[in-house]
C-alpha positions in Angstrom: 114.3 78.7 70.4 110.9 78.8 68.7 109.9 81.6 66.4 107.1 82.6 68.7 109.4 83.1 71.7 111.9 85.1 69.5 109.0 87.4 68.3 107.9 87.8 72.0 111.4 88.9 72.9 111.2 91.4 70.0 108.0 92.9 71.5 109.5 92.9 75.0 112.3 94.9 73.6 109.9 97.5 72.7 108.3 97.4 76.3 111.9 97.6 77.8 112.7 100.7 75.6 109.5 102.5 76.8 110.3 101.8 80.4 113.8 103.2 79.7 112.2 106.5 78.5 110.4 106.6 82.0 113.9 106.7 83.4 114.3 110.0 81.8 111.4 111.4 83.7 112.3 109.9 87.0 116.0 111.0 86.6 115.0 114.6 86.0 112.5 114.9 88.8 114.6 113.1 91.4 117.6 115.2 90.7 115.4 118.4 90.9 113.9 117.2 94.2 117.3 116.7 95.7 118.4 120.1 94.7 115.5 121.5 96.4 116.5 120.0 99.7 118.3 123.2 101.0 115.0 125.1 100.3 113.1 122.7 102.5 110.7 121.5 99.8 113.0 118.6 98.8 112.7 117.0 102.2 109.2 116.2 101.5 109.5 115.3 97.8 112.7 113.4 97.7 111.4 110.3 99.7 108.5 110.3 97.3 110.7 110.4 94.3 113.2 107.8 95.6 110.3 105.5 96.4 109.1 105.9 92.7 112.6 105.2 91.5 112.8 102.1 93.6 109.5 100.9 92.4 110.6 101.5 88.7 113.8 99.6 89.4 112.0 96.7 91.2 109.7 96.5 88.1 112.9 96.1 86.0 114.1 93.4 88.3 110.8 91.5 88.0 110.8 91.8 84.2 114.5 90.7 84.1 113.6 87.5 85.9 110.5 86.8 84.0 111.7 87.7 80.5 115.3 86.6 80.4 115.9 84.7 83.6 118.3 87.3 84.9 118.1 87.4 88.8 118.7 90.9 90.3 118.7 91.2 94.1 117.5 94.3 96.1 120.2 96.1 97.9 118.1 98.5 99.9 118.5 98.9 103.5 115.2 98.2 105.6 113.5 101.4 106.7 113.8 102.1 110.4 110.7 101.1 112.4 111.2 103.7 115.1 110.9 106.7 112.8 109.4 109.8 114.3 106.3 111.5 112.9 106.0 115.1 111.5 108.6 117.1 110.0 111.4 115.6 112.2 110.4 112.1 110.9 110.4 113.3 107.3 113.9 114.7 107.7 115.1 111.5 109.2 113.5 109.5 106.3 115.1 111.7 103.7 118.5 111.5 105.4 118.2 107.8 105.7 117.4 107.3 102.1 120.2 109.6 100.8 122.7 107.7 103.0 121.8 104.4 101.5 124.3 103.6 98.8 121.8 101.9 96.8 119.8 105.1 96.2 122.8 106.8 94.3 123.4 103.4 92.3 119.7 103.7 91.3 120.3 107.2 90.1 123.3 106.1 88.2 121.4 103.3 86.7 118.7 105.8 85.5 121.4 107.6 83.4 122.7 104.4 81.9 119.1 102.9 81.4 117.9 106.0 79.4 120.9 106.0 77.1 122.6 102.6 76.6 119.8 100.7 77.9 117.3 102.4 75.7 119.5 101.7 72.7 120.0 98.0 73.5 116.3 97.6 74.2 115.3 99.3 71.0 117.8 97.3 69.0 116.0 94.2 70.4 112.9 95.4 68.8 113.7 97.3 65.7 115.1 94.8 63.2 111.9 92.7 62.4 109.7 95.8 61.9 112.3 97.5 59.7 112.8 94.2 57.8 108.9 94.2 57.1 109.2 97.6 55.7 111.8 96.4 53.2 109.7 93.4 52.4 106.7 95.1 51.3 108.5 97.6 49.0 108.6 94.9 46.3 104.9 94.7 46.3 104.6 98.0 44.4 104.7 100.3 47.4 108.0 101.8 46.2 106.5 103.6 43.2 104.3 106.2 44.8 107.0 106.8 47.3 109.5 107.4 44.6 107.2 109.5 42.7 106.4 111.7 45.5 109.9 112.2 46.9 112.5 110.8 44.5 114.9 108.2 45.5 114.1 106.3 48.6 117.0 104.8 50.6 116.3 101.6 52.4 119.3 100.8 54.4 122.2 101.1 52.0 119.9 100.4 49.0 118.6 103.3 46.8 115.1 102.2 45.7 114.3 103.5 42.2 113.0 100.6 40.3 111.5 97.2 40.8 114.8 95.5 40.8 116.1 97.6 43.6 112.9 97.1 45.5 113.2 93.4 45.2 116.8 93.8 46.7 115.3 95.9 49.5 112.8 93.1 50.1 115.5 90.5 50.3 117.5 92.7 52.6 114.4 93.1 54.7 114.0 89.4 55.0 117.5 89.1 56.2 116.9 91.8 58.7 113.8 89.9 59.9 115.9 86.9 60.4 118.7 88.8 62.0 116.3 90.3 64.4 114.6 87.1 65.4 118.1 85.7 66.0 119.5 88.5 68.1 116.5 89.9 69.9 116.5 87.3 72.8 120.3 88.1 73.3 119.9 91.7 73.1 117.1 91.7 75.5 119.1 89.7 78.0 122.1 92.1 77.4 119.7 95.0 78.4 118.8 93.3 81.8 122.4 92.3 82.4 123.4 95.9 82.0 120.6 96.9 84.4 122.0 94.2 86.9 125.5 95.7 86.9 124.0 98.8 88.5 120.9 97.5 90.4 122.3 94.5 92.1 124.3 95.0 95.4 128.0 95.4 95.1 130.2 92.9 97.1 130.7 95.5 99.8 126.9 96.1 100.0 126.4 92.3 100.2 129.0 91.9 102.8 127.6 94.7 105.0 124.1 93.3 104.6 125.3 89.9 105.6 127.1 91.2 108.6 124.2 93.2 109.7 121.8 90.1 109.2 124.1 87.8 111.1 124.5 90.3 113.9 120.7 90.5 114.2 120.2 86.8 113.9 123.0 86.1 116.5 121.0 88.4 119.0 117.8 86.6 118.1 119.5 83.1 118.6 120.8 84.2 122.0 117.4 85.8 123.1 115.6 82.5 121.8 118.0 80.3 123.6 117.6 82.2 126.8 113.8 82.1 126.4 114.0 78.4 125.8 116.0 77.8 129.0 113.3 79.8 130.9 110.6 77.7 129.5 112.3 74.6 130.3 113.1 75.7 133.8 109.4 76.8 134.3 108.0 73.5 132.8 110.3 71.4 135.1 109.4 73.6 138.1 105.7 73.6 137.6 105.3 70.1 136.2 107.7 67.2 136.7 109.5 68.8 139.8 106.3 69.5 141.6 105.0 65.9 141.0 108.2 64.4 142.0 108.1 66.4 145.3 104.5 65.4 145.9 105.5 61.7 145.2 108.4 62.0 147.8 106.0 63.3 150.3 103.5 60.6 149.6 106.3 57.9 150.1 107.1 59.4 153.4 103.5 59.1 154.4 103.3 55.5 153.1 106.4 54.5 155.2 104.7 55.8 158.3 101.3 54.2 157.4 102.5 50.7 156.0 102.3 49.0 159.4 99.4 51.0 161.0 97.0 51.2 158.0 98.1 49.1 155.1 95.0 49.9 153.2 95.5 53.6 153.3 99.3 53.0 152.4 98.2 50.8 149.4 95.9 53.7 148.2 98.7 56.2 148.5 101.0 53.9 146.7 98.6 53.8 143.8 98.4 57.5 143.7 102.2 57.8 143.8 102.4 55.3 140.8 100.0 57.6 138.9 102.1 60.7 139.8 105.2 58.9 138.6 103.7 58.0 135.2 102.4 61.5 134.8 105.8 63.0 135.6 107.6 60.6 133.2 105.1 61.6 130.4 105.8 65.3 131.1 109.5 64.7 131.0 109.1 62.8 127.7 107.1 65.7 126.2 109.8 68.1 127.5 112.5 66.2 125.9 110.4 66.0 122.7 110.1 69.7 122.7 113.9 70.2 123.2 115.0 67.7 120.5 112.5 65.0 119.3 114.1 61.4 119.6 112.8 60.5 116.1 114.8 63.5 114.7 117.9 62.5 116.4 117.5 58.8 115.5 115.9 58.8 112.1 116.5 62.2 110.7 114.4 65.2 109.4 112.3 63.2 106.9 110.9 60.6 109.3 110.6 63.3 112.1 108.3 65.6 109.9 106.3 62.5 108.7 105.7 61.7 112.4 104.9 65.3 113.1 102.3 65.4 110.2 100.5 62.4 111.7 100.0 64.1 114.9 98.3 67.2 113.3 94.5 67.6 113.7 94.3 68.1 109.9 95.3 65.8 107.3 98.8 66.6 105.9 100.0 65.1 102.7 103.8 64.9 102.9 106.2 64.4 100.1 109.9 64.1 101.4 112.9 63.5 99.1 116.2 64.0 101.0 119.6 62.5 100.0 120.4 61.8 103.6 121.1 63.5 107.0 122.1 67.1 107.6 123.9 68.9 110.4 121.9 68.6 113.6 121.3 72.4 114.0 120.0 72.6 110.6 117.7 69.6 110.9 116.4 71.0 114.3 115.8 74.5 112.9 113.9 73.1 109.9 111.8 70.7 112.1 110.7 73.3 114.5 109.9 75.7 111.6 107.8 73.2 110.0 106.2 72.2 113.4 105.3 76.0 114.2 103.9 76.7 110.6 101.7 73.5 110.6 100.5 74.2 114.1 99.5 77.8 113.3 97.9 76.7 110.1 95.8 74.2 111.8 94.7 76.7 114.4 94.1 79.8 112.5 93.9 79.3 108.8 90.5 77.6 108.7 92.1 75.0 106.2 90.7 71.5 105.6 93.9 70.0 104.3 97.6 70.8 104.3 100.4 69.8 102.1 104.2 69.6 103.0 107.0 69.2 100.6 110.6 68.8 101.6 113.5 68.2 99.1 117.1 69.1 98.7 118.3 70.6 95.4 121.3 72.6 94.2 122.7 72.9 97.7 119.5 74.1 99.2 117.0 72.5 101.6 113.6 73.5 100.3 110.5 73.3 102.4 107.0 74.3 101.1 104.0 74.2 103.5 100.5 74.7 101.8 97.1 75.0 103.1 93.7 75.6 101.5 92.5 78.1 104.2 91.3 81.6 104.0 94.8 83.3 103.4 95.7 86.6 104.7 99.0 85.3 106.5 101.7 88.0 106.7 105.1 88.3 108.2 104.4 90.9 110.8 107.2 92.3 113.1 107.2 90.2 116.3 104.9 87.6 114.9 105.4 83.8 114.6 106.4 83.9 111.0 108.8 86.8 111.8 110.4 84.6 114.4 110.8 81.7 112.1 112.4 84.0 109.5 115.0 85.3 112.1 115.8 81.6 113.2 116.3 80.6 109.6 118.6 83.7 109.2 121.1 82.3 111.5 121.7 79.7 108.7 121.5 82.2 105.9 118.0 80.8 105.2 115.0 82.7 103.8 111.2 82.6 104.1 108.5 83.7 101.7 105.0 83.8 102.2 102.2 83.8 99.5 98.8 84.2 101.0 96.3 86.2 99.0 92.8 86.8 100.5 90.8 83.7 100.1 93.8 81.5 100.1 95.6 79.3 99.4 98.5 80.0 101.7 102.0 78.8 100.8 105.1 79.2 103.2 108.3 78.5 101.5 111.6 78.1 103.3 115.2 77.6 101.9 118.3 76.7 103.9 121.6 76.5 102.2 123.2 73.2 103.5 124.8 70.0 102.3 124.1 66.4 103.3 126.5 65.1 106.0 125.6 61.4 105.8 124.0 59.3 103.1 120.5 58.0 103.3 120.5 54.7 105.2 119.7 51.6 103.1 116.2 50.3 103.6 
């Protein structure tokens, strides 16, 4: 590891120790707020303080990932959407937050962070500066200090002469080297300690997974029912109506074929046109249920074909090791289709980029456009529906869309190849 990065770890240790001191303030204020709940005041202040604690904890999660590569998942339960307004709603919110086990783990983390966490973070910082102090003593700085206050102790060395000052300087250099060596490890240890309290416990993770699977199961059932209704409606209003009309035309042709051959020939041409249109509608319907190219060639070729049909140019980069389970391929294909279609309609983009690859057991999909940005995962919106469908496979969706663009929609689905890529 380079000296610069080790020095940076030392400075980050100082930043982490300052944040650990913030934990003291938040801990005191939150505990006081909870104790005021029986008086009524705490009902209004506790949600505010818990939100502040969560923001503080989320800041630590972000720094853990950025500074030491320590990933800390958020364990918080989503806030209820149907919360009432006024005092009643405030009471419900306060009760909901206090019933969340993550709230009490955050409070426990505050106690640990302002004690052991503070000490570890400070140790990650203190060695190099203290080493610099010892190093400058040999430059004659020791004399006025000793003259003013007598013997000056540096670490375990009593500095009373130039010789002992030189020894202190050597010790200081050693402390600088030691600090540069241990600072990254101590900083990582600080964040690992935080993860022990901020990450969800196995029980919390299991409860979250059960809740998510329950929700996605309901969504999958609702989606399937809606899809069946759509297919029935399309068949009834499209191909079925054309086939009925064609049957009636054939009956008329049968009656006219001897009396008025010219008219029968005209009706035969119309029936042929209706049959072609009915066949095209049936093909479109089948493609909407499960595209033939997806079944025959797999996800990679299917999304390439999809990109060619878009009204905007789409640059595709696909690197897949082979085929995946049919439900996974279908979910990924229709998610990409909906995102590309929405971007083409609403983003104002001139180009789009599609990247699909498989890595570390994850199918990763990124769709980017150079449009105006502002896309959000709103409840009941299209992106929300994609997120719920991916949740059926434990997949996740993330959206980055600042005002002015660009917009990037990233999806990950845990899966493994079921068949190798066919030889070309």
